[in-house]
C-alpha positions in Angstrom: -3.4 -8.1 2.4 -5.9 -9.2 -0.3 -8.6 -11.6 0.7 -11.5 -13.6 -0.7 -14.8 -13.4 1.2 -17.3 -16.2 0.8 -20.7 -14.5 0.3 -22.7 -17.6 -0.7 -22.1 -21.3 -0.5 -21.0 -23.9 2.1 -18.4 -21.6 3.8 -20.5 -18.4 3.8 -18.9 -15.8 6.1 -15.3 -17.2 5.9 -12.6 -14.9 4.7 -9.4 -16.3 3.2 -6.1 -14.4 3.1 -4.3 -14.6 -0.3 -0.9 -13.6 1.1 1.0 -13.5 -2.2 1.1 -17.3 -2.7 -0.6 -19.2 -5.5 -4.1 -20.4 -4.3 -6.0 -23.3 -5.8 -9.8 -23.6 -5.6 -11.3 -27.0 -6.1 -12.9 -30.1 -4.8 -9.7 -31.9 -4.0 -8.7 -32.3 -0.4 -5.3 -30.7 -0.9 -6.8 -27.6 -2.6 -5.9 -24.3 -0.9 -9.6 -23.6 -0.7 -11.7 -26.8 -0.8 -15.2 -26.4 -2.1 -17.4 -29.5 -1.4 -19.6 -29.1 -4.5 -20.1 -31.6 -7.3 -20.4 -28.6 -9.7 -16.8 -27.8 -8.9 -13.9 -29.6 -10.6 -11.1 -31.2 -8.6 -8.8 -28.4 -9.7 -11.2 -25.7 -10.7 -9.4 -22.3 -10.5 -6.2 -20.6 -9.4 -5.6 -17.2 -7.8 -2.1 -15.7 -7.8 -0.4 -12.4 -7.3 2.4 -10.7 -9.2 3.5 -7.5 -7.4 0.4 -5.6 -6.7 -1.7 -7.3 -9.3 -4.0 -10.3 -8.5 -5.1 -12.7 -11.2 -7.7 -15.5 -11.4 -7.3 -18.3 -13.9 -9.8 -21.0 -14.8 -8.0 -24.4 -14.8 -10.1 -25.8 -17.7 -12.9 -26.6 -15.3 -16.0 -28.5 -16.4 -18.5 -25.8 -15.5 -16.3 -22.7 -15.8 -15.2 -19.9 -13.5 -17.3 -16.7 -13.6 -16.2 -13.2 -12.9 -19.0 -10.7 -12.4 -21.4 -13.1 -14.1 -19.1 -13.5 -17.2 -17.2 -16.8 -17.9 -13.5 -16.1 -18.0 -10.2 -17.9 -18.7 -7.8 -15.5 -16.9 -8.4 -12.0 -15.6 -6.9 -9.3 -13.4 -9.0 -8.9 -10.2 -10.1 -5.5 -8.8 -11.6 -4.7 -5.5 -15.3 -5.8 -5.2 -15.1 -8.3 -8.1 -17.5 -11.3 -7.6 -16.2 -14.8 -8.4 -18.5 -17.7 -8.8 -17.2 -21.3 -8.6 -20.1 -23.8 -8.7 -22.5 -22.7 -6.0 -20.0 -20.6 -4.1 -19.7 -16.9 -4.5 -16.5 -15.1 -3.5 -15.9 -11.4 -3.3 -12.3 -10.1 -3.9 -11.1 -7.4 -1.4 -7.6 -6.0 -2.1 -7.4 -4.0 1.1 -3.9 -4.5 2.5 -2.9 -6.2 5.7 -4.3 -4.4 8.8 -7.7 -3.6 7.1 -9.5 -6.5 8.7 -9.4 -7.5 12.4 -11.1 -10.7 13.7 -11.0 -9.1 17.1 -13.5 -6.4 16.3 -16.9 -7.2 17.9 -20.0 -5.2 16.8 -23.1 -4.9 18.9 -26.3 -3.0 18.5 -28.9 -1.8 21.0 -27.9 1.5 22.5 -30.5 4.1 23.3 -29.6 7.5 22.0 -32.5 9.6 23.2 -30.1 11.5 25.5 -26.8 11.2 23.7 -24.0 13.4 24.9 -22.9 15.3 21.8 -20.6 18.3 21.3 -20.6 20.6 18.3 -17.7 22.7 19.6 -15.4 23.1 22.5 -17.7 25.6 24.2 -20.4 22.9 24.4 -18.2 20.8 26.6 -17.6 23.4 29.3 -19.6 23.7 32.6 -22.3 26.5 32.7 -20.6 29.9 33.2 -17.2 28.8 31.9 -15.5 30.1 28.9 -13.3 28.5 26.3 -10.8 31.4 26.6 -8.2 30.6 29.3 -4.6 31.3 30.2 -1.8 29.4 31.8 0.5 26.5 31.0 -2.2 23.9 30.8 -3.9 25.4 27.8 -0.5 25.9 26.1 0.4 22.2 26.7 -2.9 21.1 25.3 -2.6 23.2 22.2 0.9 22.0 21.7 -0.2 18.3 21.9 -3.0 18.8 19.5 -0.9 20.8 17.0 1.9 18.2 17.2 -0.5 15.4 16.6 -2.2 17.1 13.7 1.2 17.9 12.2 2.2 14.2 12.6 -1.0 13.1 10.9 -0.3 15.4 8.0 3.3 14.1 7.7 2.1 10.5 7.7 -0.5 11.1 5.0 1.9 13.0 2.8 4.5 10.2 2.9 4.9 7.5 0.3 3.4 4.2 1.0 0.4 1.9 0.6 -2.9 3.9 1.3 -4.2 1.5 4.0 -0.8 1.5 5.8 -0.7 5.3 5.7 -4.3 5.4 7.1 -3.3 2.9 9.9 -0.2 5.0 10.8 -2.3 8.2 10.9 -4.9 6.5 13.1 -2.1 5.4 15.5 -1.0 9.1 15.9 -4.6 10.1 16.8 -5.1 7.1 19.2 -1.8 7.8 21.0 -2.7 11.5 21.2 -6.0 10.7 23.0 -4.5 7.7 24.9 -7.1 5.3 23.6 -6.8 1.6 24.4 -7.9 0.9 20.9 -9.3 2.9 17.9 -10.7 2.1 14.5 -11.5 3.7 11.2 -14.7 2.2 9.8 -16.4 2.4 6.5 -20.1 1.7 6.0 -20.9 -1.1 3.6 -22.1 0.0 0.2 -25.3 -2.0 0.2 -28.2 -1.6 2.6 -27.9 -3.9 5.6 -24.2 -4.5 5.0 -22.0 -4.3 8.1 -19.4 -1.7 8.8 -16.0 -2.5 7.3 -12.8 -2.0 9.3 -10.4 0.1 7.3 -7.7 0.4 10.0 -7.1 -0.4 13.6 -4.7 0.6 16.4 -4.3 -1.2 19.7 -2.3 0.0 22.7 0.5 -2.3 23.6 -0.6 -4.7 26.3 -4.3 -4.5 25.4 -5.4 -8.1 24.6 -9.2 -7.9 24.6 -11.8 -7.8 21.8 -12.2 -4.4 20.1 -15.8 -3.8 21.3 -17.8 -1.6 19.0 -21.4 -0.5 19.5 -23.2 -0.2 16.2 -25.8 2.0 17.8 -23.1 4.6 18.6 -21.9 4.4 15.0 -25.4 4.8 13.6 -26.2 7.8 15.8 -22.9 9.6 14.9 -23.7 8.8 11.2 -27.3 10.1 11.5 -26.4 13.3 13.3 -23.2 13.9 11.4 -21.5 15.3 14.6 -18.9 14.0 17.1 -20.2 12.0 20.1 -18.5 11.6 23.5 -20.0 9.3 26.1 -18.2 9.8 29.5 -19.3 6.6 31.3 -21.8 4.4 29.4 -21.9 1.5 31.9 -22.9 3.6 34.9 -25.1 6.2 33.1 -28.8 5.4 33.5 -29.3 6.2 29.9 -27.0 3.4 28.7 -26.4 0.8 31.4 -29.4 -1.3 30.5 -28.7 -1.5 26.8 -27.4 -4.7 25.3 -24.4 -3.3 23.5 -23.1 -1.7 26.7 -23.9 -4.5 29.1 -22.5 -7.3 26.9 -19.3 -5.5 26.1 -19.0 -3.5 29.3 -17.9 -0.3 27.5 -17.2 2.6 29.8 -16.0 5.5 27.6 -16.8 6.1 23.9 -15.6 8.6 21.3 -17.0 8.6 17.8 -16.4 11.1 15.0 -17.9 11.1 11.5 -15.4 11.4 8.7 -17.0 13.7 6.1 -16.0 15.3 2.8 -18.3 18.1 1.6 -20.9 17.0 4.1 -20.8 13.5 2.7 -20.0 10.7 5.1 -17.0 8.5 4.0 -16.2 6.8 7.3 -16.2 6.9 11.1 -13.4 7.3 13.7 -14.3 5.2 16.8 -12.4 4.8 20.1 -13.4 3.2 23.4 -12.2 2.2 26.8 -13.8 -0.9 28.5 -12.1 -0.2 31.9 -12.0 3.5 32.7 -14.8 6.0 32.9 -14.1 9.6 31.7 -11.2 8.1 29.7 -11.6 10.8 27.0 -11.7 14.6 27.6 -13.3 17.3 25.5 -9.8 18.1 24.3 -9.5 14.6 23.1 -12.7 15.0 21.2 -11.5 18.2 19.7 -8.2 16.5 18.5 -10.2 13.6 17.0 -12.6 16.0 15.3 -9.7 18.1 13.8 -7.8 15.1 12.7 -11.0 13.7 11.1 -10.8 16.4 8.4 -7.4 15.1 7.2 -8.5 11.4 7.6 -11.6 12.0 5.6 -9.8 13.8 2.8 -7.2 11.0 2.7 -9.9 8.3 2.5 -11.6 10.1 -0.4 -8.3 10.5 -2.2 -7.5 6.8 -1.6 -10.9 5.8 -3.0 -10.2 7.8 -6.2 -6.8 6.2 -6.5 -8.3 2.8 -6.1 -10.8 3.5 -8.9 -8.0 4.6 -11.1 -5.9 1.6 -10.1 -8.8 -0.8 -10.9 -9.1 0.7 -14.4 -5.4 0.5 -14.9 -5.2 -3.1 -13.8 -8.0 -4.0 -16.2 -6.1 -2.3 -19.0 -2.9 -4.3 -18.2 -4.9 -7.5 -18.1 -6.4 -6.7 -21.5 -3.0 -6.0 -23.0 -1.6 -9.3 -21.6 -4.6 -11.2 -23.0 -4.2 -9.6 -26.4 -0.5 -10.5 -26.5 -1.2 -14.1 -25.6 -3.9 -14.3 -28.2 -1.5 -13.0 -30.8 1.2 -15.4 -29.7 -0.2 -18.4 -27.8 3.3 -19.6 -27.0 3.7 -16.5 -24.8 0.9 -17.7 -22.5 1.9 -17.1 -18.9 5.4 -15.8 -19.7 4.6 -12.2 -18.7 3.4 -13.3 -15.3 6.4 -15.6 -14.7 9.0 -13.0 -15.7 7.2 -10.4 -13.6 7.2 -12.8 -10.6 10.9 -13.4 -10.9 11.5 -9.6 -11.4 9.5 -8.9 -8.3 11.7 -11.3 -6.3 14.9 -9.7 -7.5 13.5 -6.2 -6.6 12.8 -7.6 -3.1 16.4 -8.7 -2.9 17.6 -5.2 -4.0 15.2 -3.7 -1.4 14.0 -1.2 -4.0 11.4 1.4 -3.1 7.7 0.2 -3.7 7.3 2.7 -6.5 10.4 1.5 -8.3 9.5 -2.1 -7.8 6.0 -1.4 -9.2 7.6 0.0 -12.4 9.9 -2.9 -12.9 7.1 -5.5 -12.3 4.9 -3.6 -14.7 7.6 -3.5 -17.4 8.2 -7.2 -16.9 4.5 -8.0 -17.3 4.3 -6.0 -20.5 7.7 -6.8 -22.0 6.1 -8.8 -24.9 3.1 -6.5 -25.5 4.6 -5.2 -28.7 3.6 -8.5 -30.5 0.1 -7.1 -30.7 1.2 -4.6 -33.4 3.3 -7.0 -35.5 2.3 -8.8 -38.7 2.7 -12.6 -39.0 5.7 -12.1 -41.3 7.4 -9.8 -38.7 6.6 -12.3 -35.9 8.4 -15.1 -38.0 11.5 -13.0 -38.5 13.5 -14.1 -35.4 16.5 -11.9 -36.3 14.6 -8.6 -36.0 11.7 -9.7 -33.8 13.0 -8.3 -30.5 13.9 -4.9 -32.0 10.5 -4.5 -33.8 8.6 -5.7 -30.7 10.3 -3.2 -28.4 9.7 -0.4 -30.9 6.0 -1.4 -31.1 5.8 -1.5 -27.3 7.2 2.1 -27.2 4.5 3.3 -29.6 1.8 1.5 -27.6 2.8 2.7 -24.1 4.8 5.8 -24.9 1.8 8.2 -25.0 0.7 7.2 -21.5 1.8 9.7 -18.9 4.1 8.3 -16.2 5.1 5.2 -18.3 8.5 6.6 -19.3 10.5 4.4 -16.9 8.4 1.3 -17.9 9.1 2.0 -21.6 12.8 2.6 -21.0 13.1 -0.7 -19.1 11.4 -2.6 -21.9 13.4 -0.9 -24.7 16.6 -1.9 -23.0 15.7 -5.4 -21.9 17.9 -7.1 -24.5 21.1 -5.0 -23.7 23.9 -7.0 -22.0 26.4 -5.9 -19.4 29.4 -6.6 -21.7 27.9 -4.7 -24.6 26.9 -7.8 -26.6 23.2 -7.0 -26.5 20.8 -5.0 -28.7 19.6 -2.7 -30.1 22.4 -0.1 -29.0 25.0 -2.4 -27.5 25.0 -0.5 -24.2 27.4 -1.6 -21.5 27.6 -1.6 -17.7 25.6 0.9 -15.8 24.4 2.6 -19.0 21.7 -0.1 -19.0 18.8 0.9 -16.7 18.6 -1.3 -13.6 15.0 -2.3 -14.4 16.0 -3.5 -17.9 18.8 -5.6 -16.3 16.4 -7.2 -13.9 14.0 -8.0 -16.7 16.8 -9.4 -18.8 18.0 -11.9 -16.1 14.4 -12.8 -15.2 13.7 -13.6 -18.9 16.8 -15.7 -19.3 16.0 -17.7 -16.1 12.5 -18.3 -17.4 13.7 -19.5 -20.8 16.2 -21.9 -19.2 13.4 -23.5 -17.2 10.9 -24.0 -20.1 10.9 -27.5 -21.6 11.4 -27.5 -25.4 13.7 -24.5 -25.4 17.3 -25.4 -26.1 17.9 -28.9 -24.9 14.2 -30.0 -25.1 13.8 -31.4 -21.5 13.4 -29.6 -18.3 16.8 -29.0 -16.6 17.7 -29.4 -12.9 17.2 -26.1 -11.1 20.7 -26.3 -9.6 22.2 -26.5 -13.1 20.2 -23.5 -14.3 21.2 -21.4 -11.3 24.9 -22.3 -11.9 24.6 -21.2 -15.5 23.0 -17.9 -14.6 25.7 -17.4 -12.0 28.4 -18.0 -14.6 27.0 -15.0 -16.7 28.0 -12.6 -13.9 30.1 -9.8 -15.4 29.3 -10.9 -19.0 25.6 -10.9 -19.8 24.5 -9.5 -16.5 26.0 -7.1 -13.9 27.5 -8.8 -10.9 25.2 -6.9 -8.5 22.1 -8.1 -10.5 23.3 -11.8 -10.5 24.0 -11.5 -6.7 20.5 -10.1 -6.2 19.0 -12.9 -8.3 20.8 -15.6 -6.2 19.8 -13.8 -3.0 16.2 -13.8 -4.1 16.4 -17.5 -4.7 18.0 -18.3 -1.3 15.4 -16.2 0.5 12.5 -17.7 -1.3 11.5 -14.6 -3.2 11.5 -16.2 -6.7 9.0 -18.9 -6.0 5.9 -18.8 -3.8 4.9 -22.1 -2.2 1.2 -23.1 -2.3 -0.3 -23.3 1.2 -3.7 -23.2 2.7 -4.7 -19.6 3.3 -5.4 -18.4 6.8 -9.0 -17.9 7.9 -9.0 -14.3 9.2 -12.7 -13.8 9.9 -15.8 -16.0 10.1 -19.5 -15.3 10.5 -20.9 -15.7 14.0 
C-alpha cells in the first residue's frame, strides 16, 4: 500500500497510508492530513490514486505545492518523490501493503568479536565429522530444502505485485526453517538511514514485536556471509549486550542478499523463546533461497525504475492533452477511476485491469496532435482523435491492447457506434468498459445536456436502460455491481497511521 512519510515538520516520523481513497492535505480540521502551519492553505493539496497510478494536485494554494523542489499543479508520483507543503516535507513510498510493519523493533549494541559464522555446511559440523552421510535423515532434509526452493521459484515466477510475490517467497522460507517470524530488509539509500522492511512473515499465533538487532544486520552486511547464533541470551559473548537483553532474543539467523557481490538486502529470522531454534540445515536453506530472493529484488528494482519512467510519461501526456483542451481537465482520471471500478466488478486479472485503466487515462490523448480547426469539427472529432492516439501510442511495444481499446471506445453494442459499426462481442471488453465509463462521466457533468447536475439515481437508471443497446448487458451489470459495492467512488477518510518515530 502506498504511503506518505513525514520527513520534516510537526508530524516528523509519522507514516500515512493512502489506501486508494482521495486524501486532502491542509490546515482545516477535517483534512485527511491536517498540517498546523500558517504557510499551509485550508485546503492545500490532494493525493488520489487511479489504478496503480498515484497523483498529487495543488488545490490553488496560496504558497504552492512543491514536488522535488519544483512547484506543480498536478503530477504523477513515483517512489521516493519529495513533496513539500509549507514547512512539512513528505516522501512518497509506493511499496504495497505488507512492506511496512509497525511491530518491527530495531535495536543496536551487539558485540560481534566472536560471531558464529558459517561459510558452508562443513563449517557447521563437529570436529572429525563429514558432510557426506547416508540414511533417511539426509534424504528427508534434502527433500525439504529442494521442495522449499522449488516453491520459492514457483512463487517468484508467478504473476503478481512484486512485493506480494516477495512476501509469499519469504513465507515459504520461514515455514521451511520453522521461524516464528522472518523479514526481508533493505538498507536505506542515504548514510544513517534505517533499514527498510520489504516483507514480513509471522507464524500464526505469534503476537509479539518482531525484534531485530541492527548489530547482527550490520555484521552480516559487513562480512557478506550468513550468520547463525544458536543462543544469544545465554552465550557469554552476547548476553550483556543491549540488543539481546532488551529484546531477549535467543536464536538468530541472518543471510545477506547479494547480486554479483553487491548487497541488495538481508534475510533475518529470530526466535525470542527457544535456543538452538535454527539448525545448520536451516541456514543452508536460507542461504540457497537468498540467491533467488536477491535476484528477484534486483529485478523488481529495475521494474520499479521502468515503471517510474512510464508513470512520468503518462502524466506528461495527460498534462499535454489538458493544456490543449482545458475542458478535458480531470476527465481522464475520472473515466479511469470508473473503469477501474468496473474491472473490479468483473474480477479481471491485474494485468488486464492495468491495460483498461491505462487506456481510460489516455483515451483523449489524441487531442495533442489535432489542429484548432479539427478540434472544432465535432462530427469527425472522435475519429480523428482516435487515429491520432493510435499514431502516438502505436509504436510503443506492449501498448497494442491499450490502442485497441481506445480505437474502439465509441463502438456500441447494437452497431450504432463508430468508426466501424462493430456489434456485440466484436467490440473488445476494454473498449466497452471505457465507453460506459465515459457515458457515466458525461451524464454527471453540469453544463452537458441539461445544464444542471442530475440526481445520481436518475443517471444510474438511464445507464441501466441502455443495456442491450449501447452497452452489453454484462458490462451494464458489472457497472451497477461496481456502484453497489462502492468501487466507483472512493470516500475521503483520514488515513491510518502505520508507523511513528519513537
